[in-house]
C-alpha positions in Angstrom: 68.9 -4.1 -72.4 70.9 -4.3 -69.0 68.1 -2.3 -67.3 65.3 -4.2 -68.9 66.7 -7.2 -67.4 66.7 -5.3 -64.2 63.3 -3.7 -64.0 61.9 -7.2 -65.6 63.9 -9.1 -62.6 62.0 -6.2 -60.2 58.9 -7.4 -61.4 58.8 -10.8 -60.9 60.2 -10.4 -57.3 57.5 -8.3 -56.3 55.0 -10.5 -58.2 56.8 -13.8 -55.7 56.5 -11.2 -52.8 52.3 -10.8 -53.1 52.0 -14.7 -53.3 53.9 -15.6 -50.0 51.9 -12.6 -48.6 48.7 -13.7 -49.6 48.9 -17.0 -48.8 49.6 -15.7 -45.4 46.9 -13.7 -45.5 43.9 -17.0 -46.0 46.3 -18.5 -43.2 45.6 -16.0 -40.9 41.9 -16.3 -42.1 41.8 -20.1 -41.7 43.1 -20.1 -38.2 39.8 -19.8 -35.8 39.6 -17.2 -32.8 40.5 -18.7 -29.9 37.3 -19.8 -27.8 35.6 -21.2 -24.8 32.6 -22.4 -23.8 30.2 -22.1 -20.9 27.9 -24.8 -19.9 24.9 -21.9 -18.0 22.2 -25.0 -17.9 20.5 -27.3 -19.1 16.9 -27.8 -19.8 14.2 -29.8 -21.4 12.6 -28.7 -24.5 10.3 -30.4 -26.5 11.1 -33.5 -24.5 14.1 -33.2 -25.3 17.4 -32.6 -22.8 18.8 -29.4 -24.6 22.5 -28.2 -22.8 22.4 -24.2 -23.0 25.7 -23.2 -23.9 27.4 -19.5 -24.0 29.8 -19.1 -26.3 33.0 -16.7 -25.7 35.0 -15.3 -28.4 39.3 -14.1 -27.6 40.7 -11.9 -30.7 44.2 -11.0 -31.1 44.1 -8.3 -28.9 43.1 -10.3 -25.4 39.4 -8.6 -25.7 37.1 -10.5 -24.9 34.1 -10.5 -27.5 30.4 -12.3 -27.9 28.8 -13.3 -31.4 25.2 -13.4 -30.6 24.7 -15.0 -33.7 26.7 -18.3 -32.3 24.9 -18.5 -29.6 21.9 -21.1 -28.8 18.5 -19.3 -28.9 17.6 -21.1 -25.7 20.2 -19.0 -23.8 18.1 -15.9 -23.3 15.0 -15.8 -24.9 12.9 -18.5 -24.1 9.1 -18.4 -25.2 6.5 -20.2 -23.7 3.1 -21.7 -25.2 0.7 -20.9 -22.9 -3.2 -21.5 -23.3 -2.9 -22.8 -26.7 -2.9 -19.6 -27.8 -0.1 -16.5 -27.2 3.3 -16.9 -26.2 5.2 -14.7 -23.4 8.6 -14.1 -24.8 11.4 -14.0 -21.9 14.1 -12.3 -22.6 17.4 -12.2 -20.4 15.0 -13.3 -17.5 12.4 -11.1 -18.4 9.2 -11.5 -20.3 8.4 -8.9 -22.8 4.8 -8.4 -23.7 3.6 -7.3 -27.1 1.6 -4.7 -27.2 -0.9 -3.6 -30.0 1.6 -1.3 -32.3 -1.8 0.7 -32.9 -3.1 1.4 -29.5 0.0 1.7 -28.1 0.9 4.5 -30.2 -2.4 5.8 -28.5 -0.2 6.0 -25.0 2.0 7.3 -22.8 4.7 7.0 -20.9 5.0 7.6 -17.2 5.8 5.4 -14.2 7.0 6.5 -10.3 6.8 5.7 -7.0 5.1 8.3 -5.1 4.0 9.7 -1.4 5.4 9.0 1.7 3.7 6.7 4.6 5.5 9.0 7.5 3.9 11.6 6.5 0.9 10.4 8.3 1.9 10.3 11.3 3.9 13.2 11.6 1.2 16.0 11.0 -1.2 13.2 12.6 0.7 14.1 15.5 0.8 17.6 15.0 -3.4 18.3 14.9 -3.8 16.0 18.1 -1.0 18.0 19.6 -1.7 21.7 18.1 -0.3 24.4 19.9 -1.1 27.8 19.3 1.6 29.8 20.6 3.1 33.1 18.4 5.1 31.5 16.0 8.1 34.3 14.5 7.8 34.0 10.8 9.0 37.2 9.1 8.0 36.4 5.8 4.3 36.6 6.2 3.5 39.5 7.6 0.2 39.7 9.6 -1.5 42.6 7.3 -0.4 40.3 4.2 -2.4 37.2 5.8 -5.4 39.2 6.7 -5.3 40.8 3.2 -5.1 36.5 1.5 -7.7 35.1 4.4 -10.1 37.8 3.1 -10.2 36.6 -0.4 -10.2 32.8 0.2 -13.6 33.8 2.5 -14.8 35.5 -0.4 -14.5 32.4 -2.8 -15.4 29.6 -0.5 -18.2 28.9 1.6 -15.9 28.2 4.7 -15.8 31.4 7.2 -12.3 31.8 7.2 -12.0 34.7 9.0 -8.5 36.0 10.9 -7.9 35.3 13.8 -4.4 34.5 16.0 -4.5 31.3 16.5 -5.3 30.6 13.1 -2.0 33.0 12.1 0.0 30.6 14.7 -1.0 27.5 12.8 -0.1 28.9 9.4 3.0 30.4 11.0 4.3 26.8 12.3 3.5 24.8 9.5 5.3 26.9 6.5 8.2 27.4 8.9 8.6 23.6 10.0 6.6 22.1 7.5 7.9 23.1 3.9 9.2 19.9 2.4 6.3 18.1 3.6 4.1 20.3 2.0 5.9 20.3 -1.4 6.0 16.5 -0.7 2.1 16.7 -0.7 1.6 19.0 -3.4 3.8 16.8 -5.8 1.4 13.7 -4.6 -1.7 15.9 -5.4 -1.3 16.3 -8.5 -2.1 12.2 -8.9 -5.2 12.5 -6.1 -7.0 16.2 -6.6 -8.4 15.4 -10.4 -9.9 12.7 -9.3 -11.0 14.3 -5.9 -12.8 17.2 -7.6 -14.4 15.2 -10.5 -16.4 13.2 -7.2 -16.8 16.3 -4.7 -18.4 18.3 -7.7 -20.8 14.9 -9.0 -22.0 15.7 -5.3 -22.4 19.6 -5.6 -19.4 19.9 -2.8 -17.2 23.0 -2.3 -14.5 21.6 -4.1 -11.5 23.0 -1.4 -13.0 19.9 1.0 -10.4 18.2 -1.1 -8.0 19.5 1.2 -9.1 17.5 3.9 -7.5 14.0 2.9 -4.5 15.5 4.0 -5.2 16.7 7.5 -6.9 13.2 7.3 -4.3 10.7 5.9 -1.5 13.0 4.6 -2.8 11.9 0.6 -1.6 7.9 2.0 -4.5 5.5 1.2 -3.3 3.0 3.7 -2.8 5.1 6.5 -4.1 3.6 9.7 -4.8 5.3 13.0 -4.7 4.2 16.4 -8.0 3.9 16.7 -8.5 1.6 13.4 -9.4 4.5 11.5 -8.4 3.5 7.9 -7.6 5.2 4.3 -7.6 8.6 2.5 -10.6 9.7 4.2 -10.4 7.9 7.9 -13.4 5.6 8.0 -13.9 3.1 10.8 -15.0 0.1 10.1 -18.3 0.3 10.8 -19.3 3.6 9.1 -17.4 1.8 5.9 -20.2 -0.2 5.9 -22.5 2.0 6.1 -21.0 3.4 3.0 -20.2 -0.3 1.3 -16.8 -0.1 2.0 -16.0 -3.9 2.4 -13.3 -5.2 4.8 -12.1 -8.5 4.0 -8.6 -10.5 4.7 -7.4 -9.4 1.4 -9.1 -6.5 0.3 -9.6 -3.1 2.4 -11.9 -0.5 0.3 -11.2 2.1 2.8 -8.0 1.9 0.8 -9.2 2.2 -2.3 -9.3 5.7 -3.5 -12.3 5.8 -5.9 -14.7 4.2 -3.9 -13.7 5.7 0.2 -13.6 9.4 -1.9 -17.6 8.7 -3.3 -17.7 7.2 0.2 -16.4 10.6 2.1 -18.6 12.4 -0.3 -22.1 10.9 0.2 -21.0 11.0 4.3 -20.1 15.2 4.2 -23.7 15.7 1.9 -25.4 13.7 4.5 -23.6 15.5 7.1 -24.1 19.1 5.4 -27.6 18.6 5.6 -27.7 17.8 8.7 -25.6 20.5 10.1 -26.3 23.3 7.0 -22.7 24.6 8.1 -19.9 23.4 5.8 -17.3 24.1 9.5 -19.8 22.1 11.4 -19.8 19.2 8.8 -16.2 19.0 8.9 -15.9 19.1 12.5 -19.1 16.2 12.5 -17.1 14.2 9.8 -14.1 13.9 12.5 -15.7 13.5 15.9 -19.6 12.8 14.9 -22.0 14.9 14.6 -23.0 13.6 18.7 -19.8 15.6 19.7 -20.8 18.7 17.6 -24.4 18.5 19.1 -22.9 18.5 22.2 -20.7 21.2 22.1 -23.3 23.5 20.5 -24.9 22.6 23.6 -22.2 23.5 26.2 -21.6 27.0 24.6 -24.9 28.2 24.6 -26.4 27.7 22.1 -23.6 28.8 19.9 -23.4 27.5 16.3 -20.1 29.2 14.4 -17.5 26.9 14.8 -15.1 29.4 16.6 -17.2 29.6 18.8 -18.1 25.9 20.4 -14.5 25.1 19.6 -13.4 25.0 23.3 -16.4 22.4 24.1 -15.0 20.3 20.8 -12.5 16.8 21.6 -8.8 17.9 21.4 -8.2 16.6 18.1 -11.5 18.5 16.7 -10.7 21.8 18.1 -7.2 21.7 16.1 -9.1 20.0 12.9 -10.3 23.0 11.0 -8.0 25.8 11.7 -5.6 22.8 9.8 -7.5 22.5 6.9 -7.8 26.5 6.6 -4.1 26.5 7.4 -3.5 23.8 4.6 -5.8 25.4 2.2 -3.7 28.9 2.9 -0.6 27.2 2.1 -1.7 25.1 -1.1 -3.4 28.4 -2.6 -0.6 30.6 -1.8 2.0 27.9 -2.5 4.2 30.4 -5.5 3.5 33.3 -2.9 5.7 31.7 -0.3 8.0 29.9 -2.6 7.4 26.0 -2.7 9.3 24.2 -5.3 7.2 21.5 -6.5 8.0 18.2 -9.0 5.8 17.4 -11.6 4.1 13.8 -11.2 5.5 11.0 -13.7 2.0 9.2 -13.9 -1.2 11.9 -13.7 -4.2 10.0 -12.7 -6.1 10.3 -16.1 -3.3 8.4 -17.4 -4.3 5.0 -16.0 -7.0 2.7 -15.9 -8.1 -0.2 -14.6 -9.3 -3.9 -15.5 -11.3 -6.7 -14.3 -9.3 -9.3 -12.8 -10.4 -12.5 -13.9 -8.3 -15.0 -11.7 -6.1 -14.6 -9.1 -2.9 -13.1 -9.6 -0.2 -12.3 -7.1 1.8 -8.5 -7.3 5.0 -10.3 -7.7 3.8 -12.1 -10.9 2.4 -9.1 -12.6 5.7 -7.4 -11.6 7.3 -10.2 -13.5 5.8 -10.4 -16.5 4.7 -6.9 -17.2 8.7 -5.7 -15.8 6.6 -3.1 -13.0 7.9 -2.7 -9.7 5.8 -4.2 -7.1 5.8 -1.2 -5.0 4.3 0.7 -8.2 1.7 -2.1 -8.3 1.5 -0.7 -4.4 1.1 2.6 -5.3 -1.8 1.7 -7.8 -3.6 -0.7 -6.1 -3.9 0.2 -2.2 -6.7 -1.6 -1.0 -5.0 -5.0 -1.8 -3.8 -6.1 1.6 -1.7 -8.9 1.3 -0.6 -8.1 -2.5 -3.1 -10.4 -3.8 -6.0 -9.7 -6.4 -8.6 -12.4 -5.7 -10.9 -14.1 -7.1 -14.2 -14.2 -5.5 -17.8 -14.9 -7.0 -20.1 -12.1 -7.1 -17.2 -9.4 -6.4 -15.7 -7.5 -9.0 -11.9 -7.2 -8.1 -10.2 -4.8 -10.6 -5.6 -3.7 -11.4 -5.5 -0.2 -11.8 -2.3 0.7 -13.8 -0.6 2.8 -16.4 -2.4 2.8 -20.0 0.7 1.6 -21.6 0.8 -1.3 -19.6 -3.2 -2.0 -20.0 -2.7 -2.5 -23.7 0.0 -5.3 -22.8 -2.1 -6.5 -20.4 -5.3 -7.0 -22.1 -2.9 -8.1 -25.4 -1.9 -11.4 -23.3 -4.5 -11.5 -20.7 -4.8 -15.4 -21.3 -1.1 -16.3 -21.5 -1.0 -14.2 -18.3 -3.7 -15.9 -16.1 -2.1 -19.4 -17.6 1.1 -18.7 -16.5 -0.5 -17.3 -13.1 -2.2 -21.0 -12.8 0.5 -22.6 -13.5 2.9 -21.1 -10.7 0.5 -20.9 -7.6 -0.3 -24.7 -8.4 3.4 -25.3 -8.0 3.4 -23.6 -4.7 4.5 -25.4 -1.2 2.1 -23.0 0.8 -1.0 -22.3 -0.7 -2.3 -18.7 -0.5 -4.5 -17.6 2.5 -8.6 -18.2 2.8 -10.5 -15.2 2.3 -12.3 -14.3 5.2 -14.9 -11.4 5.4 -14.8 -9.0 7.7 -18.3 -8.0 8.4 -19.3 -9.5 11.7 -18.1 -6.8 15.0 -18.2 -8.8 18.3 -17.6 -7.0 21.8 -15.9 -8.9 24.4 -15.6 -8.7 27.8 -12.5 -9.2 29.5 -12.5 -12.3 32.0 -10.3 -13.1 34.8 -7.4 -15.3 33.3 -7.2 -13.2 29.7 -4.5 -11.7 28.5 -4.5 -10.0 24.7 -2.7 -13.3 22.8 -5.2 -15.6 24.8 -8.1 -13.4 23.0 -6.0 -13.1 19.7 -6.2 -16.6 19.3 -9.6 -17.2 19.9 -10.7 -15.2 17.2 -8.3 -15.8 14.7 -6.9 -12.6 14.6 -3.5 -10.5 15.9 -2.7 -8.8 18.9 -1.6 -6.0 16.7 -5.4 -5.6 15.6 -6.8 -5.8 18.7 -4.5 -3.3 20.0 -5.1 -1.1 16.6 -8.8 -1.4 17.1 -9.0 -0.6 20.6 -6.8 2.2 20.7 -4.6 0.2 23.3 -1.2 1.3 24.0 0.1 -1.5 26.0 -0.8 -5.4 26.9 -2.5 -4.8 29.7 -6.2 -5.2 30.2 -8.7 -5.4 33.3 -11.3 -7.6 34.4 -14.3 -6.5 33.0 -12.8 -4.1 29.9 -15.3 -4.8 26.7 -13.1 -4.8 23.8 -14.1 -4.6 20.3 -13.4 -7.3 18.0 -13.6 -8.4 14.2 -13.4 -12.3 13.9 -11.6 -13.5 10.8 -11.9 -17.5 12.2 -14.8 -19.0 9.9 -18.1 -20.3 10.9 -17.3 -18.1 14.6 -20.4 -17.6 16.2 -21.0 -16.1 19.9 -23.1 -19.0 20.8 -20.2 -21.4 20.0 -17.5 -19.4 22.7 -20.9 -19.9 25.3 -21.0 -23.5 24.3 -17.2 -23.4 25.6 -17.3 -21.8 28.7 -20.7 -23.9 29.5 -18.4 -27.0 29.5 -15.6 -25.9 31.8 -17.6 -25.0 34.4 -17.7 -28.8 34.9 -14.5 -28.9 35.6 -11.9 -28.6 38.5 -10.5 -24.8 38.6 -7.4 -23.6 40.4 -6.3 -19.7 41.1 -2.9 -19.3 40.4 -0.9 -17.8 43.6 2.4 -15.8 43.8 5.3 -18.0 43.2 3.1 -21.0 41.2 4.3 -22.2 38.3 2.6 -24.7 35.6 4.6 -27.8 37.0 3.9 -27.0 40.3 0.3 -26.4 40.1 0.4 -30.0 37.8 1.6 -32.0 40.8 -1.3 -31.0 43.3 -3.7 -32.8 41.1 -2.4 -36.3 40.4 -3.0 -37.3 36.8 -2.7 -33.9 35.5 0.3 -32.7 33.6 1.8 -29.7 32.1 0.8 -30.1 28.5 -2.9 -30.6 29.8 -2.9 -27.3 31.8 -1.9 -25.9 28.9 -3.9 -27.3 26.5 -6.6 -26.6 28.7 -6.5 -23.3 29.3 -5.4 -22.1 25.9 -1.5 -21.0 27.2 1.4 -21.3 24.6 4.2 -20.0 27.5 5.2 -20.5 30.6 4.4 -17.3 32.4 1.4 -16.9 34.9 -0.1 -13.9 36.2 -1.4 -14.0 40.3 -5.4 -14.2 40.1 -5.7 -16.1 36.7 -8.3 -19.1 37.5 -7.1 -21.9 35.7 -8.9 -25.2 34.4 -7.1 -28.6 36.4 -9.5 -31.1 34.8 -11.7 -32.1 31.8 
């Protein structure tokens, strides 16, 4: 009985302890977590001001945790109805566009910026200053090179015969340009399939694809000191002959597809003239006239290697550089080149015809594609703006999976872009067609800045178009100019010149200044002289002729 009473008392005590514990546990559950709130922003939603609050929870271990279920949806997710159709969902400061699920399954995922612009400058310089001194490169014995060149000669229409000059160029490239060639081999994976397709369409040897490496180092925005532009280095006039248009927004010489078609047409016409691919390539570089003159000066030889000494210096190194590049690409494995695989092949991209003006920044923000990638895929847009011009079709090239997103949200993207452009403080540049070339004769008192302002161009443009390495000009020198000022005509320029003859002029002497000259003519100020003579600074040169009256 004594033991039974003890057991009963113990049970009552345990029950009581359990009830106390449960009450403590309930109390703990009822106690809210320590919290604090951060007001992130206030916005207007549906005409009402909404305070956007971010709630942070702190647990008993002093660890900060965020319960996303308790945060207002407006904080990190904003949906915008545009054009009354689709929504663009913006999550964590980024737009997340929804693609068609079935179409998205068809697409693959690649994207990365490619290429290197600095290769053009180094390769172009090396070709123009090519040396043919013997180069020691023990990894390539002369007998091995001869055998490989014979195999190349057998399968191509080019005259690939061994000679010490070609051996020197090949060894020099292998020894000094291996890293550069590896980079070019990677970029070539993007361009070469497209080149080969067009070359085949025009019945041109596929090996001509290596010409673009010599011309531009596969940089579609490459520009030579004389103004040749693009993968195939078209001059402005030649580009116009093959329907490559240039405006303040677009330079189709930098369009990979259009310029490749133009290059194929030009090369095919040169081959019809010369009947020899070596001479056709030489003519592509220096013009048919220089090749015909070299043939005459050589005594009538028609083989490139026999007329090479009579060609311009750059053209003399042109074919050796082309053949050396061909050899290195064809025997890359034998020389141990390590080439990375390209992330986005050309066939994994597609184009969309753009219906409204769009900037690369707008496209980048909506699609979450880097501006640098847009520039790589669309190199012909000079200002990173795709214009909308009546009668012209401008396209946007994107990886295929991004094309699906764009098309599925097209109306909303245009509406968003239109809304953003309407809010711009500074309007976009006006579009001018650069389809008129003029020749300007330097007059007494002219300088590059003055001439540039007259035609609405930049000093750097004038220097590039005319191959000028300094700012010095000589009276009587003729300059090639592509005016950008709308409505410019030579007649307008002559009319201005005629009016200036009625005013007094003054020839600047050593020691003169604008102020001292103004003092010599009553009623004339420094401002007047600057305005009448289109002078922006205060520098004068002895011999300049200034107008000192209306």
